[in-house]
DOZATI-325151 format. One record per residue (C-alpha): residue in three letters; x, y, z. Coordinates in steps of 0.2 Angstrom, whole numbers, plus 2048, in hexadecimal, padded with zeros to 3 digits. Last residue first. Layout:
NODE	ALA	X	Y	Z .
...
//
This chain:
NODE	UNK	CCC	3B9	754 .
NODE	UNK	CBE	3AC	756 .
NODE	UNK	CC1	3A1	764 .
NODE	UNK	CBD	38E	760 .
NODE	UNK	CCC	387	768 .
NODE	UNK	CCB	391	778 .
NODE	UNK	CB8	38C	77A .
NODE	UNK	CBE	37A	778 .
NODE	UNK	CCA	37C	786 .
NODE	UNK	CBC	383	791 .
NODE	UNK	CB1	375	78C .
NODE	UNK	CBF	368	790 .
NODE	UNK	CC2	36F	7A1 .
NODE	UNK	CCF	365	7AB .
NODE	UNK	CD8	35D	79C .
NODE	UNK	CE6	352	7A3 .
NODE	UNK	CF7	352	79B .
NODE	UNK	D05	346	79E .
NODE	UNK	D14	34B	795 .
NODE	UNK	D1D	353	7A4 .
NODE	UNK	D0F	356	7B0 .
NODE	UNK	D02	361	7A8 .
NODE	UNK	CF1	366	7AF .
NODE	UNK	CE4	36D	7A3 .
NODE	UNK	CD7	37B	7A2 .
NODE	UNK	CDB	381	7B4 .
NODE	UNK	CE0	393	7AD .
NODE	UNK	CF2	390	7B3 .
NODE	UNK	CF3	380	7AA .
NODE	UNK	CED	388	79A .
NODE	UNK	CFB	396	79C .
NODE	UNK	D08	388	79F .
NODE	UNK	D02	380	78F .
NODE	UNK	D04	390	787 .
NODE	UNK	D16	393	78D .
NODE	UNK	D1B	382	787 .
NODE	UNK	D14	384	776 .
NODE	UNK	D1B	395	774 .
NODE	UNK	D2D	38E	77A .
NODE	UNK	D2C	380	76D .
NODE	UNK	D2A	38C	75E .
NODE	UNK	D1C	38F	753 .
NODE	UNK	D13	387	743 .
NODE	UNK	D07	37C	74D .
NODE	UNK	D0E	36B	748 .
NODE	UNK	D20	372	74A .
NODE	UNK	D1B	378	75B .
NODE	UNK	D13	367	760 .
NODE	UNK	D24	35E	75A .
NODE	UNK	D2D	36B	765 .
NODE	UNK	D22	367	773 .
NODE	UNK	D25	355	771 .
NODE	UNK	D18	349	769 .
NODE	UNK	D0C	33B	770 .
NODE	UNK	D07	347	77E .
NODE	UNK	D02	33A	78C .
NODE	UNK	CF0	339	78E .
NODE	UNK	CE1	33E	79B .
NODE	UNK	CD1	347	795 .
NODE	UNK	CD1	33B	786 .
NODE	UNK	CD1	340	773 .
NODE	UNK	CE2	347	76E .
NODE	UNK	CD8	353	762 .
NODE	UNK	CD4	35D	772 .
NODE	UNK	CE6	362	774 .
NODE	UNK	CE8	367	762 .
NODE	UNK	CDA	372	763 .
NODE	UNK	CE0	37B	773 .
NODE	UNK	CF1	37D	76A .
NODE	UNK	CE9	385	75B .
NODE	UNK	CDF	392	765 .
NODE	UNK	CEF	396	770 .
NODE	UNK	CFA	397	760 .
NODE	UNK	CED	3A4	759 .
NODE	UNK	CE0	3A0	74B .
NODE	UNK	CE3	39E	738 .
NODE	UNK	CF1	39A	72D .
NODE	UNK	CFB	38D	737 .
NODE	UNK	CEB	383	73B .
NODE	UNK	CE4	386	72A .
NODE	UNK	CF4	37F	722 .
NODE	UNK	CF5	370	72C .
NODE	UNK	CE2	36C	727 .
NODE	UNK	CE6	36E	715 .
NODE	UNK	CF5	362	717 .
NODE	UNK	CE9	355	720 .
NODE	UNK	CDD	357	711 .
NODE	UNK	CEB	355	705 .
NODE	UNK	CF1	345	70F .
NODE	UNK	CE0	33D	70D .
NODE	UNK	CDF	340	6FA .
NODE	UNK	CF0	338	6F8 .
NODE	UNK	CEB	329	703 .
NODE	UNK	CDB	328	6F7 .
NODE	UNK	CE7	329	6E8 .
NODE	UNK	CF1	31B	6EF .
NODE	UNK	CE2	310	6F0 .
NODE	UNK	CDE	313	6DE .
NODE	UNK	CF0	30F	6D9 .
NODE	UNK	CEF	2FF	6E3 .
NODE	UNK	CE0	2FA	6DB .
NODE	UNK	CE8	2FB	6CA .
NODE	UNK	CF1	2EB	6CE .
NODE	UNK	CFD	2E6	6C0 .
NODE	UNK	D01	2F8	6BC .
NODE	UNK	D02	2FD	6CE .
NODE	UNK	D0E	2EF	6D2 .
NODE	UNK	D1A	2F5	6C4 .
NODE	UNK	D19	306	6CB .
NODE	UNK	D1E	300	6DD .
NODE	UNK	D2C	2F6	6D5 .
NODE	UNK	D33	305	6CC .
NODE	UNK	D31	310	6DB .
NODE	UNK	D3C	305	6E6 .
NODE	UNK	D32	2FF	6F5 .
NODE	UNK	D39	303	707 .
NODE	UNK	D33	2F9	716 .
NODE	UNK	D33	303	726 .
NODE	UNK	D37	2FF	738 .
NODE	UNK	D37	30E	744 .
NODE	UNK	D3D	313	755 .
NODE	UNK	D34	324	75A .
NODE	UNK	D31	334	752 .
NODE	UNK	D39	32E	742 .
NODE	UNK	D3C	33C	735 .
NODE	UNK	D35	33F	724 .
NODE	UNK	D3A	34F	71B .
NODE	UNK	D30	359	70F .
NODE	UNK	D2E	35C	6FC .
NODE	UNK	D37	34B	6F8 .
NODE	UNK	D3E	34D	6E6 .
NODE	UNK	D32	34C	6D8 .
NODE	UNK	D2C	33C	6D0 .
NODE	UNK	D19	340	6D0 .
NODE	UNK	D13	32F	6D7 .
NODE	UNK	D21	32B	6E3 .
NODE	UNK	D1F	33C	6EA .
NODE	UNK	D0E	33A	6EE .
NODE	UNK	D10	329	6F7 .
NODE	UNK	D1D	330	702 .
NODE	UNK	D1A	326	712 .
NODE	UNK	D0F	316	712 .
NODE	UNK	D06	311	722 .
NODE	UNK	D06	305	730 .
NODE	UNK	D0C	30E	73A .
NODE	UNK	D0A	320	740 .
NODE	UNK	D0B	32F	735 .
NODE	UNK	D0D	341	73D .
NODE	UNK	D09	34E	730 .
NODE	UNK	D0F	35F	729 .
NODE	UNK	D1B	363	737 .
NODE	UNK	D22	375	736 .
NODE	UNK	D34	378	739 .
NODE	UNK	D3D	389	73A .
NODE	UNK	D4F	388	735 .
NODE	UNK	D50	399	72D .
NODE	UNK	D50	392	71C .
NODE	UNK	D3F	389	720 .
NODE	UNK	D3E	378	726 .
NODE	UNK	D30	36C	720 .
NODE	UNK	D29	35D	729 .
NODE	UNK	D21	34C	728 .
NODE	UNK	D22	343	739 .
NODE	UNK	D25	330	73A .
NODE	UNK	D1E	323	745 .
NODE	UNK	D22	312	74C .
NODE	UNK	D21	301	743 .
NODE	UNK	D1D	2FB	732 .
NODE	UNK	D1F	30C	728 .
NODE	UNK	D1F	307	715 .
NODE	UNK	D2B	313	70C .
NODE	UNK	D29	316	6FA .
NODE	UNK	D37	318	6ED .
NODE	UNK	D45	322	6E6 .
NODE	UNK	D3F	334	6EA .
NODE	UNK	D4E	33F	6E7 .
NODE	UNK	D53	34A	6F6 .
NODE	UNK	D4B	35B	6F8 .
NODE	UNK	D44	35A	70A .
NODE	UNK	D4D	34A	713 .
NODE	UNK	D49	338	713 .
NODE	UNK	D46	32B	720 .
NODE	UNK	D51	335	72C .
NODE	UNK	D53	32E	73E .
NODE	UNK	D4E	33A	74C .
NODE	UNK	D47	32B	756 .
NODE	UNK	D50	31B	751 .
NODE	UNK	D4F	315	740 .
NODE	UNK	D4E	303	737 .
NODE	UNK	D4D	2FF	725 .
NODE	UNK	D47	2EF	71C .
NODE	UNK	D49	2EE	70A .
NODE	UNK	D39	2E8	700 .
NODE	UNK	D3B	2DE	6F1 .
NODE	UNK	D38	2CD	6F9 .
NODE	UNK	D28	2D5	701 .
NODE	UNK	D21	2DA	6F1 .
NODE	UNK	D23	2C9	6EA .
NODE	UNK	D1B	2C2	6FA .
NODE	UNK	D0C	2CE	6F9 .
NODE	UNK	D09	2CA	6E7 .
NODE	UNK	D09	2B7	6EC .
NODE	UNK	CFE	2BA	6FB .
NODE	UNK	CF1	2C4	6F1 .
NODE	UNK	CF0	2D7	6F2 .
NODE	UNK	CE0	2DE	6FA .
NODE	UNK	CE9	2E7	709 .
NODE	UNK	CF7	2EE	6FF .
NODE	UNK	CF0	301	6FF .
NODE	UNK	CEB	2FF	711 .
NODE	UNK	CFC	2FA	718 .
NODE	UNK	CF8	2EB	724 .
NODE	UNK	CFA	2E0	716 .
NODE	UNK	D0D	2E5	715 .
NODE	UNK	D10	2DE	726 .
NODE	UNK	D08	2CD	721 .
NODE	UNK	D14	2CD	712 .
NODE	UNK	D23	2D1	71D .
NODE	UNK	D20	2C3	728 .
NODE	UNK	D19	2C6	73A .
NODE	UNK	D25	2C4	748 .
NODE	UNK	D26	2B4	753 .
NODE	UNK	D39	2B1	74E .
NODE	UNK	D40	2C0	745 .
NODE	UNK	D3A	2C6	734 .
NODE	UNK	D37	2D7	73A .
NODE	UNK	D49	2D8	73E .
NODE	UNK	D4D	2E2	74D .
NODE	UNK	D51	2F3	752 .
NODE	UNK	D61	2F6	747 .
NODE	UNK	D67	308	746 .
NODE	UNK	D64	314	738 .
NODE	UNK	D70	322	736 .
//
């Protein structure tokens, strides 16, 4: 169940309208329009592991992530989870489903404490009719999410787990970083199980490609890790 973190309207905090402007599809709205939308928004708070919505539930509206991050995932009948995307704030969640009206095709789970504003689908459509630019911006978001989904399918369909894991580590950027997701979440993203991720991280460390201490990772041999990521099978 969602638990209270703090009100985003608290003392010294940005107004809802100011927070909404950080969401790309609403960036060009007037102050009056943002204010009207903010009044209709329902503030929701989630702890890590909290469910914004579950796969198969009717889509009743749009979630605007103001603080935190959520993972979008699907679960097979056997219980295996595949992470489709990791969405950080500020961003919309479930734009595609709002437009097609079908049930949510995947679940959205908070990976850390989150604050979201919920906009009813009817209010969102009314806003799109009066401000066509929002619909165009939403289509751009849908296109970007489609590209991300295609990338996820490619990661799961092609290459070994070792190859995909090496590629994922390189995408975190610097040579020293804290893993932003758990081994379980990494496994879900790569289409495997936690034990396989942990085992392959250990192998990379034994081969002096990386050094791991808890969730702290130091890439020792970036070129070697790059070769692993590009290995043709």
